C-alpha positions as CSV (number, residue, x, y, z in Angstrom):
1,M,26.2,19.3,2.5
2,N,25.5,17.3,6.0
3,R,26.1,13.9,6.3
4,K,22.5,13.4,7.9
5,T,21.3,14.8,4.6
6,A,23.0,13.0,2.1
7,L,22.1,9.3,4.5
8,K,18.4,11.0,4.2
9,G,18.8,11.8,0.5
10,I,20.2,8.0,-0.5
11,L,17.1,6.4,1.7
12,G,14.9,8.2,-0.1
13,V,16.5,7.7,-3.7
14,V,16.5,3.6,-2.6
15,T,12.8,4.1,-1.3
16,L,11.7,5.0,-4.3
17,G,13.4,3.2,-6.6
18,V,12.4,-0.3,-5.3
19,S,8.7,1.0,-4.6
20,S,9.1,1.9,-8.3
21,G,10.0,-1.8,-9.1
22,V,7.2,-4.1,-7.2
23,L,4.9,-1.0,-8.6
24,Y,5.7,-2.2,-11.7
25,E,6.1,-5.5,-10.9
26,F,2.1,-5.4,-9.6
27,L,0.8,-4.2,-12.6
28,K,2.2,-5.4,-15.5
29,S,1.0,-8.7,-13.5
30,D,-2.4,-8.1,-14.5
31,G,-2.0,-11.1,-16.8
32,G,-2.2,-13.7,-14.0
33,I,-4.7,-16.6,-13.8
34,P,-8.2,-14.9,-13.5
35,I,-9.8,-16.3,-9.1
36,E,-12.4,-18.7,-11.5
37,L,-9.4,-20.2,-12.7
38,L,-7.8,-21.1,-9.5
39,S,-9.1,-24.6,-8.6
40,Q,-7.6,-26.2,-12.1
41,K,-4.5,-25.1,-10.3
42,R,-5.2,-27.9,-7.3
43,E,-2.5,-29.8,-7.7
44,L,0.1,-27.6,-8.1
45,I,-1.3,-25.3,-4.4
46,A,-1.1,-29.2,-2.9
47,A,2.6,-29.6,-4.5
48,L,3.4,-26.6,-2.8
49,A,1.9,-27.3,0.8
50,G,3.2,-30.6,0.7
51,V,6.9,-29.0,0.7
52,I,5.9,-26.1,3.7
53,I,4.3,-29.2,5.6
54,P,5.1,-32.6,4.4
55,R,3.9,-35.9,5.6
56,T,6.5,-37.0,8.2
57,D,5.4,-39.6,10.8
58,T,2.8,-37.4,10.9
59,P,0.5,-36.2,8.2
60,G,1.5,-33.9,5.9
61,A,-0.4,-31.1,4.0
62,K,-1.2,-32.8,1.3
63,D,-3.0,-35.4,3.7
64,A,-5.2,-33.0,5.7
65,K,-6.6,-30.9,2.0
66,V,-4.6,-27.6,2.8
67,H,-5.0,-26.7,-0.7
68,D,-8.6,-27.1,-1.0
69,F,-8.7,-24.8,2.4
70,I,-5.9,-22.3,0.2
71,I,-8.1,-22.4,-2.5
72,K,-11.6,-21.1,-0.3
73,M,-9.6,-18.6,1.5
74,I,-8.0,-16.7,-1.7
75,T,-11.3,-16.9,-3.7
76,E,-14.0,-16.4,-0.4
77,N,-12.4,-14.7,1.7
78,T,-9.9,-12.4,0.5
79,E,-9.2,-8.7,-0.5
80,R,-8.8,-8.5,-3.9
81,K,-5.4,-6.8,-4.4
82,A,-4.2,-9.3,-1.7
83,Q,-5.7,-12.6,-4.7
84,K,-3.8,-10.7,-7.6
85,S,-0.9,-10.5,-5.5
86,F,-1.8,-14.2,-4.9
87,L,-2.6,-15.3,-8.3
88,A,0.5,-13.4,-9.8
89,G,2.6,-15.2,-7.7
90,L,1.5,-18.5,-8.6
91,S,1.7,-17.7,-12.8
92,S,4.9,-16.1,-11.8
93,L,6.3,-19.6,-9.5
94,E,5.4,-21.5,-12.9
95,H,7.1,-19.7,-15.1
96,H,10.4,-19.4,-12.5
97,T,10.2,-22.8,-12.5
98,Y,10.0,-23.9,-16.4
99,T,12.9,-21.4,-16.8
100,H,15.1,-22.8,-14.6
101,Y,14.5,-26.0,-14.7
102,H,12.4,-27.2,-17.7
103,K,9.6,-28.6,-16.2
104,Q,6.3,-28.1,-14.3
105,F,6.5,-27.7,-10.3
106,T,4.8,-30.4,-9.7
107,D,7.4,-33.1,-11.5
108,C,10.3,-31.4,-9.8
109,N,12.2,-33.0,-7.0
110,N,12.3,-32.4,-3.6
111,I,15.4,-30.7,-3.5
112,E,14.7,-28.4,-6.9
113,K,10.9,-27.9,-4.9
114,N,12.9,-25.8,-2.0
115,E,15.2,-24.4,-3.8
116,V,12.3,-22.6,-5.6
117,L,10.1,-21.3,-2.8
118,K,13.4,-20.4,-1.0
119,H,13.6,-18.0,-4.0
120,F,10.3,-17.1,-4.0
121,E,10.7,-16.3,0.0
122,D,13.6,-14.1,-0.5
123,K,11.9,-12.4,-3.6
124,G,8.8,-11.3,-1.1
125,N,11.1,-10.0,1.6
126,Y,13.1,-6.9,1.9
127,S,16.0,-6.3,4.7
128,P,14.8,-2.7,5.4
129,E,11.9,-3.5,7.3
130,I,9.6,-0.4,6.5
131,L,9.9,-1.4,2.7
132,N,7.9,-4.9,3.6
133,K,5.3,-2.7,5.1
134,V,4.7,-0.6,2.5
135,R,4.1,-3.1,0.0
136,K,2.3,-5.0,2.4
137,K,0.0,-1.9,2.6
138,L,0.2,-1.0,-1.1
139,F,0.2,-4.5,-2.9
140,G,-0.7,-7.0,0.3
141,P,1.0,-9.9,1.4
142,S,3.2,-11.4,-0.5
143,F,3.1,-14.8,-2.6
144,F,5.3,-16.4,-0.3
145,Y,4.1,-15.9,3.2
146,Q,-0.2,-15.9,1.9
147,L,1.3,-19.2,0.7
148,R,3.0,-20.2,4.1
149,D,0.0,-18.9,6.2
150,L,-2.9,-20.2,5.0
151,T,-0.8,-24.0,4.7
152,V,-0.1,-23.4,8.0
153,Q,-3.5,-22.1,9.2
154,G,-5.3,-24.7,7.4
155,Y,-3.3,-27.6,8.6
156,C,-3.7,-26.5,12.6
157,T,-7.2,-26.5,12.2
158,S,-7.8,-29.9,9.7
159,F,-8.9,-32.6,11.8
160,L,-5.7,-34.8,10.8
161,G,-3.1,-31.6,11.6
162,A,-5.1,-30.6,15.2
163,T,-5.6,-34.7,15.7
164,K,-2.4,-36.7,14.6
165,G,0.0,-33.5,14.0
166,M,-0.4,-32.0,17.0
167,A,-0.7,-33.1,20.8
168,Y,-4.9,-33.2,21.2
169,D,-7.3,-33.8,24.2
170,Y,-10.4,-33.6,23.0
171,I,-12.6,-33.6,26.6
172,P,-9.6,-32.1,29.0
173,A,-10.4,-33.7,32.6
174,T,-9.4,-29.9,34.3
175,Y,-8.3,-26.8,33.7
176,E,-4.6,-25.8,34.4
177,A,-3.1,-22.3,32.8
178,C,0.0,-23.6,32.1
179,I,1.3,-26.8,31.8
180,P,5.3,-27.7,30.6
181,L,5.5,-29.7,27.5
182,R,7.1,-32.8,28.1
183,N,9.8,-34.2,25.9
184,N,9.2,-34.7,22.4
185,Q,5.6,-33.5,22.8
186,R,4.5,-32.0,20.0
187,A,2.4,-28.9,20.3
188,W,-0.9,-27.9,22.0
189,A,-4.2,-27.7,19.0
190,T,-6.1,-26.7,21.6
191,K,-4.9,-23.2,23.8
């Protein structure tokens, strides 16, 4: 047997093993939160968004009410498999937090909250990139990446995020295609 054939076989077995594990997790997680009850998790989603974009000298995601945006996007504008992935991830996060810290996520300190989110970031990402693409195609995006993307999108499109968190010029005097950023300038809210 040559080395190329052996490596292909090993890669096939690893891919099959990882994908079957992901399939098992996806199918067994059907007992997640029903989509109608997502609005009851408002405080948890607000705490999660607040960890991703915390309040500093600018308003945070909680101040911009990003949690309302996330709930609306998941319930109204997300396909079923992505909804299922998000809801299963939310249930998994609650379970993980309670088993490791013996309290709810909202009661954890900032270090514990960051550790929980780091765990879910690592859990939602495989080292061979092809496995991430297969997982996303079959089961939708992972919980953490949905949460992160919706938090950033909601923050950047909110009034507070665009005007206080970013540089915003609501009536530009002239059109300039490329403007270099000054030192310590925030990113532009408009393009």
